[in-house]
C-alpha positions as CSV (number, residue, x, y, z in Angstrom):
1,M,0.0,-0.1,0.2
2,A,1.6,3.3,-0.8
3,T,2.1,6.1,1.9
4,S,2.2,9.8,1.8
5,K,5.2,11.6,2.4
6,S,4.0,12.8,5.9
7,S,3.2,8.9,7.2
8,P,5.0,7.6,9.8
9,P,7.7,4.9,8.7
10,P,7.4,1.2,9.8
11,P,8.0,0.1,13.1
12,P,11.2,-1.0,13.5
13,A,11.3,-4.9,12.1
14,R,11.6,-7.7,14.8
15,E,13.2,-11.0,14.1
16,P,11.1,-14.1,13.3
17,R,10.9,-17.0,16.0
18,P,9.5,-20.5,15.7
19,A,5.8,-20.5,16.5
20,G,4.9,-20.9,20.2
21,T,8.5,-20.1,21.8
22,A,8.5,-16.9,24.0
23,S,10.2,-14.0,23.3
24,A,12.4,-11.8,25.8
25,G,10.3,-9.6,28.1
26,P,11.1,-5.4,28.0
27,T,13.5,-5.9,30.8
28,G,14.7,-9.5,30.9
29,P,14.5,-13.1,29.7
30,A,11.1,-14.5,29.2
31,T,10.1,-17.1,32.0
32,K,6.6,-18.5,31.0
33,I,4.8,-18.3,27.7
34,R,1.9,-15.7,27.9
35,A,-1.0,-15.3,25.2
36,G,-0.2,-11.8,23.4
37,M,0.3,-9.5,20.7
38,G,4.3,-9.2,20.8
39,D,4.9,-10.9,17.8
40,V,2.4,-11.5,14.6
41,E,5.1,-14.7,13.9
42,A,4.1,-16.7,16.9
43,D,1.1,-18.3,17.9
44,S,2.0,-17.5,22.0
45,V,4.8,-15.7,22.9
46,E,6.0,-13.9,26.4
47,V,5.1,-10.1,26.7
48,W,6.7,-9.7,29.7
49,S,8.4,-11.6,32.5
50,D,8.1,-12.2,36.0
51,E,10.4,-9.6,36.6
52,D,8.6,-7.0,34.6
53,Y,5.3,-7.4,36.4
54,R,6.9,-7.2,39.7
55,R,8.6,-3.8,39.1
56,A,5.2,-2.5,37.6
57,T,3.0,-3.7,40.6
58,G,5.4,-3.5,43.3
59,L,6.8,0.0,45.4
60,M,10.3,0.5,45.2
61,T,11.7,2.2,47.9
62,V,15.1,3.2,49.1
63,L,14.6,6.2,51.5
64,G,12.3,5.0,54.5
65,P,9.5,7.2,56.1
66,D,12.3,7.8,59.1
67,G,14.9,8.9,57.1
68,K,16.7,5.7,57.1
69,A,18.3,4.0,54.3
70,D,20.3,1.1,53.0
71,R,23.4,3.2,51.8
72,A,24.4,0.4,49.1
73,R,21.3,1.3,47.4
74,V,21.2,5.0,47.6
75,P,22.4,6.8,44.0
76,R,25.8,7.6,44.1
77,L,25.3,11.2,44.1
78,E,28.0,14.0,45.4
79,P,27.2,15.7,48.6
80,A,26.8,19.6,47.0
81,K,24.1,17.6,44.0
82,L,22.3,16.2,46.9
83,T,22.5,19.6,49.1
84,E,20.8,21.2,45.7
85,I,18.2,19.0,45.2
86,Y,17.3,19.6,49.0
87,R,17.1,23.3,48.4
88,S,14.8,22.8,45.1
89,M,12.6,20.8,47.2
90,L,12.4,23.2,49.7
91,Q,12.2,26.3,47.4
92,L,8.9,24.9,46.0
93,R,7.8,24.1,49.5
94,V,8.5,27.7,50.2
95,L,7.2,29.3,47.3
96,D,3.9,27.3,47.5
97,D,3.6,28.8,51.0
98,R,4.0,32.5,49.9
99,M,1.9,32.1,46.5
100,M,-0.8,30.4,48.5
101,A,-1.0,33.4,51.2
102,L,-0.6,35.7,48.3
103,Q,-3.8,34.3,46.3
104,R,-6.1,34.5,49.3
105,Q,-5.2,38.2,49.9
106,G,-6.4,39.2,46.3
107,R,-2.6,39.5,45.0
108,I,-2.5,36.8,42.4
109,H,-5.7,35.3,40.7
110,F,-4.7,31.6,40.9
111,Y,-2.2,29.1,41.8
112,A,-1.5,24.8,42.0
113,E,1.0,24.1,44.7
114,S,3.0,21.1,44.3
115,R,3.1,20.4,48.4
116,G,3.8,17.1,48.9
117,Q,4.4,16.2,45.5
118,E,8.3,18.0,45.9
119,A,10.5,14.6,45.7
120,S,8.4,13.5,42.1
121,V,8.9,16.6,40.7
122,I,12.6,17.3,41.8
123,G,14.0,13.8,41.8
124,A,13.1,13.2,38.3
125,V,14.4,16.5,36.8
126,S,17.6,16.3,38.3
127,A,18.1,12.7,36.6
128,L,18.3,14.6,33.3
129,D,21.1,16.2,31.3
130,A,21.0,19.8,30.4
131,D,20.3,18.8,26.3
132,D,17.0,16.5,27.4
133,F,13.8,18.0,27.4
134,V,11.1,18.3,29.9
135,V,7.2,18.6,28.9
136,P,5.3,19.5,32.2
137,S,1.9,19.5,33.3
138,H,0.7,22.5,35.2
139,R,2.2,21.1,39.0
140,E,6.1,21.1,37.8
141,I,7.4,24.7,38.8
142,G,9.8,23.4,40.4
143,A,11.3,21.5,37.7
144,A,11.3,25.2,35.8
145,L,13.0,26.5,38.6
146,Y,16.0,23.7,38.8
147,R,16.5,23.8,35.1
148,G,17.2,27.8,35.1
149,L,14.2,29.7,35.0
150,P,14.9,32.4,37.0
151,L,12.0,33.6,39.9
152,R,11.3,36.5,39.2
153,T,10.4,35.5,35.6
154,F,8.0,33.3,37.3
155,V,6.4,35.5,40.0
156,A,6.2,38.0,36.6
157,Q,4.4,35.0,34.8
158,L,1.8,34.6,38.0
159,L,1.2,38.6,37.6
160,G,0.8,38.6,33.5
161,N,2.8,41.7,33.8
162,A,5.0,43.0,31.0
163,N,7.8,41.1,32.4
164,D,5.9,38.0,31.6
165,L,7.6,36.0,28.7
166,A,4.5,34.9,27.4
167,K,3.0,38.7,27.4
168,G,0.3,37.6,29.8
169,R,-1.4,35.5,27.6
170,Q,-1.4,32.3,29.6
171,M,-3.2,31.6,33.0
172,P,-1.0,31.7,36.3
173,V,1.6,29.0,36.7
174,H,2.0,28.1,33.2
175,P,4.8,29.8,32.7
176,A,7.0,30.3,29.5
177,A,10.5,29.5,29.8
178,P,13.5,30.7,27.6
179,R,14.5,28.1,24.7
180,A,17.3,27.1,26.1
181,L,16.1,25.2,28.8
182,N,14.6,23.1,26.8
183,F,11.0,23.0,29.0
184,L,8.2,23.4,27.1
185,P,5.1,25.6,28.8
186,P,3.2,23.5,31.3
187,S,-0.5,22.0,29.7
188,S,-3.1,21.6,32.1
189,C,-5.3,20.5,29.9
190,V,-5.0,16.5,30.5
191,A,-2.7,14.5,28.7
192,T,-2.3,16.8,25.8
193,Q,1.3,17.1,26.6
194,L,2.2,13.2,25.9
195,P,2.0,12.8,22.2
196,Q,3.9,16.2,22.4
197,A,6.5,14.8,24.1
198,T,6.3,11.6,22.0
199,G,6.6,13.9,19.3
200,I,9.9,15.6,20.3
201,A,11.4,12.2,21.1
202,W,10.3,11.0,17.7
203,A,12.6,13.9,16.1
204,A,15.2,13.6,18.3
205,K,15.8,10.1,17.1
206,I,14.8,10.6,13.7
207,R,17.9,13.2,14.0
208,Q,19.9,10.8,16.0
209,K,20.2,13.4,18.6
210,K,21.2,11.0,21.8
211,I,18.8,12.6,24.3
212,A,15.6,11.9,26.3
213,V,12.1,13.3,26.9
214,L,10.6,13.5,30.8
215,T,6.7,14.3,30.5
216,Y,4.8,14.4,33.9
217,F,1.3,14.1,34.3
218,G,-1.3,12.9,36.9
219,E,-3.1,9.2,37.6
220,G,-6.3,10.9,35.9
221,A,-4.2,11.6,32.2
222,T,-4.2,8.0,31.9
223,S,-8.4,8.2,31.2
224,A,-7.7,10.4,28.4
225,E,-7.4,9.1,24.8
226,D,-4.4,11.2,24.5
227,F,-2.0,9.0,27.2
228,H,-3.3,6.2,24.3
229,A,-1.8,8.0,21.8
230,G,1.4,8.9,23.2
231,V,2.6,5.9,25.0
232,N,1.3,3.5,22.1
233,F,3.1,5.6,19.4
234,A,6.4,5.9,21.8
235,A,6.4,2.0,22.3
236,V,5.9,0.8,18.9
237,Y,8.6,3.1,17.3
238,R,10.9,3.3,20.6
239,A,10.9,6.7,21.4
240,P,13.3,7.9,24.1
241,V,10.7,8.9,26.2
242,V,10.0,8.8,30.1
243,F,6.2,8.8,31.2
244,F,6.2,10.2,34.7
245,C,2.7,9.5,36.2
246,Q,2.4,11.1,39.7
247,N,-0.3,9.1,41.0
248,N,-1.6,11.9,43.9
249,Q,-4.3,9.9,44.5
250,W,-6.5,12.6,43.2
251,A,-7.7,13.9,40.0
252,I,-9.3,16.9,41.2
253,S,-12.2,15.0,43.4
254,T,-12.1,11.8,41.7
255,P,-10.0,9.1,43.8
256,A,-7.2,6.8,42.0
257,S,-9.5,4.1,42.8
258,R,-12.4,5.2,40.5
259,Q,-9.4,6.0,37.4
260,T,-8.8,2.6,36.4
261,A,-9.2,-1.0,37.3
262,S,-5.9,-2.2,36.4
263,E,-4.0,-3.6,39.8
264,T,-1.5,-0.2,39.2
265,F,-1.0,2.7,36.6
266,A,2.4,1.4,36.1
267,V,1.4,-2.2,34.8
268,K,-0.4,-0.3,32.1
269,A,2.8,-0.1,30.4
270,L,3.5,-3.8,30.1
271,A,0.5,-4.1,27.4
272,Y,2.1,-1.1,25.4
273,G,5.1,-3.4,25.2
274,M,7.4,-1.0,27.4
275,P,8.9,-1.3,30.9
276,G,6.4,0.0,34.2
277,V,8.0,0.8,37.0
278,R,6.6,1.8,40.0
279,V,8.2,3.8,43.0
280,D,7.7,5.5,46.7
281,G,7.1,8.8,45.0
282,N,7.9,10.7,48.3
283,D,11.5,8.6,48.1
284,I,13.9,11.1,46.4
285,F,16.2,8.5,46.0
286,A,13.8,6.1,44.3
287,V,12.3,8.5,41.8
288,Y,15.7,9.4,40.9
289,A,17.2,6.3,40.2
290,A,14.0,5.1,38.5
291,T,14.0,8.4,36.3
292,A,17.9,8.0,35.7
293,Q,17.6,4.1,34.3
294,A,14.7,5.2,32.4
295,V,17.0,7.8,30.8
296,E,20.1,5.7,30.3
297,R,17.6,3.1,28.7
298,A,15.6,5.8,26.1
299,K,19.3,7.0,25.3
300,H,20.8,3.8,24.1
301,G,17.7,3.3,22.1
302,E,16.1,0.8,24.3
303,G,12.7,3.0,24.0
304,P,10.2,4.3,26.5
305,T,9.5,3.5,30.2
306,L,6.6,4.6,32.3
307,I,6.9,5.6,36.1
308,E,4.6,5.8,38.4
309,A,5.0,7.6,41.3
310,V,2.9,6.8,44.5
311,T,3.1,10.2,46.2
312,Y,-0.1,12.4,47.4
313,R,-1.3,15.9,47.0
314,M,-1.3,17.3,50.4
315,G,-3.0,20.8,49.2
316,A,-5.8,21.5,47.1
317,H,-6.1,20.7,43.7
318,S,-5.9,24.8,42.8
319,T,-7.1,27.6,45.0
320,S,-10.4,27.0,43.1
321,D,-10.8,24.0,44.9
322,D,-11.6,22.7,48.4
323,P,-10.6,19.3,49.2
324,A,-12.3,19.1,52.3
325,R,-15.8,18.1,50.1
326,Y,-14.3,15.3,48.8
327,R,-11.5,14.1,51.2
328,D,-11.0,12.2,54.7
329,P,-8.7,14.7,56.7
330,A,-7.3,11.7,58.2
331,E,-6.1,10.4,55.0
332,L,-4.0,14.1,55.0
333,G,-2.4,13.4,58.8
334,E,-1.4,10.0,57.1
335,W,0.4,11.0,54.2
336,E,2.2,14.0,56.1
337,R,3.9,11.2,58.1
338,K,5.5,10.8,54.7
339,D,6.4,14.0,53.6
340,P,9.6,13.8,51.6
341,L,11.1,16.7,52.9
342,S,11.0,15.5,56.2
343,R,12.2,11.9,54.6
344,F,15.4,13.8,53.1
345,R,16.3,16.1,55.6
346,A,16.8,13.5,58.1
347,W,18.8,11.7,56.1
348,L,21.1,14.4,54.7
349,A,21.6,15.5,58.9
350,D,22.3,11.5,59.4
351,E,24.9,11.8,56.9
352,E,26.5,15.0,58.0
353,I,25.7,16.8,54.8
354,L,23.3,19.7,56.2
355,D,22.8,20.2,59.9
356,A,19.8,22.2,61.2
357,P,21.0,25.4,61.3
358,A,22.5,25.3,57.9
359,E,18.8,23.9,56.9
360,A,17.7,27.0,58.6
361,A,20.2,29.7,57.0
362,M,18.7,27.6,53.5
363,R,15.2,28.2,54.1
364,A,15.7,32.0,55.5
365,A,17.0,32.8,51.9
366,L,14.6,31.3,50.3
367,E,11.9,33.2,51.9
368,Q,13.9,36.4,51.4
369,Q,14.5,35.4,47.6
370,V,10.7,34.8,46.7
371,K,9.6,38.2,48.7
372,D,12.5,40.2,47.2
373,A,10.7,38.9,43.4
374,V,6.8,39.6,44.5
375,A,8.7,43.4,45.9
376,A,10.1,43.9,42.4
377,E,7.5,42.5,40.2
378,E,4.2,43.0,42.0
379,N,4.1,47.1,40.8
380,V,5.6,46.4,37.3
381,G,2.8,47.3,34.6
382,P,0.8,45.1,32.7
383,P,2.3,44.0,29.0
384,A,1.9,46.6,26.2
385,L,-1.1,46.7,24.3
386,E,0.7,46.2,21.0
387,T,2.0,43.1,22.2
388,L,-1.7,41.5,21.4
389,I,-0.7,41.6,18.1
390,D,3.0,40.2,18.2
391,D,4.1,36.8,17.7
392,V,0.7,35.9,15.7
393,F,3.0,35.9,12.5
394,A,6.2,36.6,11.9
395,Q,5.4,39.9,10.5
396,P,1.9,41.8,12.0
397,T,-1.0,41.8,8.8
398,A,-2.4,44.7,7.4
399,A,-5.9,43.3,9.2
400,L,-4.1,43.0,12.4
401,K,-2.8,46.4,12.4
402,E,-6.3,47.7,11.7
403,Q,-7.8,45.6,14.4
404,L,-5.1,47.2,17.0
405,A,-5.9,50.4,16.1
406,D,-9.7,49.9,16.4
407,L,-9.0,49.0,19.8
408,Q,-6.5,51.9,20.7
409,R,-9.5,54.5,19.6
410,I,-11.8,52.9,21.6
411,R,-9.7,52.7,24.6
412,R,-8.4,56.5,24.2
413,R,-12.0,57.8,23.9
414,R,-13.2,55.8,27.1
415,A,-9.9,57.0,28.8
């Protein structure tokens, strides 16, 4: 059958094998024969191994809730890197506290915090290289800051002022970032970022660029059509994508138990023909290790990985939400005992990497930086009216210029 020039190439060829034999699973040799669609030449094939299933349904944990860990399993990171990771997690907590207060005071209009999910957000992004791409949802501001987005630039976006890179065109908590950061604008239209991430990864593969693409999404996104489109395409064409699902237990007011009948969210990966890994999303070391391994696989041409980070949204879905209407307060108390910051802070103290006075000084400095950013940006005026027609075309058309002139006349008349 003839194909158009825009049609994707056929998927990579697989070596035929005798009917009824088992194929290797995504992460290891086959141990049993199971029926499946993994090889059209075989009557029965091994779609996944017992080890694959264990990784997708278990819970990878390195750092316990008490802050203790088996040193042999802790990722080998320099003290400076560990301190920077903790600083980024703490920055996100401090920023969330301050911005929630500003929204309640009416000084910004909307906010979505990441409280409780700091290890998932920072643990994943810290496993990337600078050339890798991040395609986020709306709860990964900490990842943007970790990549180098200036704090003032983020505050300007919340305010929609003249310093906002997006010129006030996006809702708060959806910042644009300098192109050099390889950080796409966040998407809160559920799962739409997944095909985009796959497209970036596929383009990189075609151009033979050895990079990985990390895309974040919530467990609710697995119920959307774009989840299937992005994950299936990436698996078939072995695109270098890391699908990072933050299972924070609630898709606004819908509990995870109402999202799927699957045993876990990670186990969905096996049906698509890729590894699925389920990790403790409040354990910074488990998140980092799982992501680093997935990135390594991606860069060596082994295709995508789906990671389910089991975490918890300790706050509301957004400032427009009241979780008290649908969530048992006792549930929050249970997860507060697993706080990712407390766990990591205890480990750093035990290892004599960050003591209490140093941590207190770090927190004070971060709080001051947030205050300074707000003070610097809060009185900046709105974007110039002329920016309404910027960036639509390379050069504004005559029709756009005419419409802008009409608007300017109306505003002058009403002034």
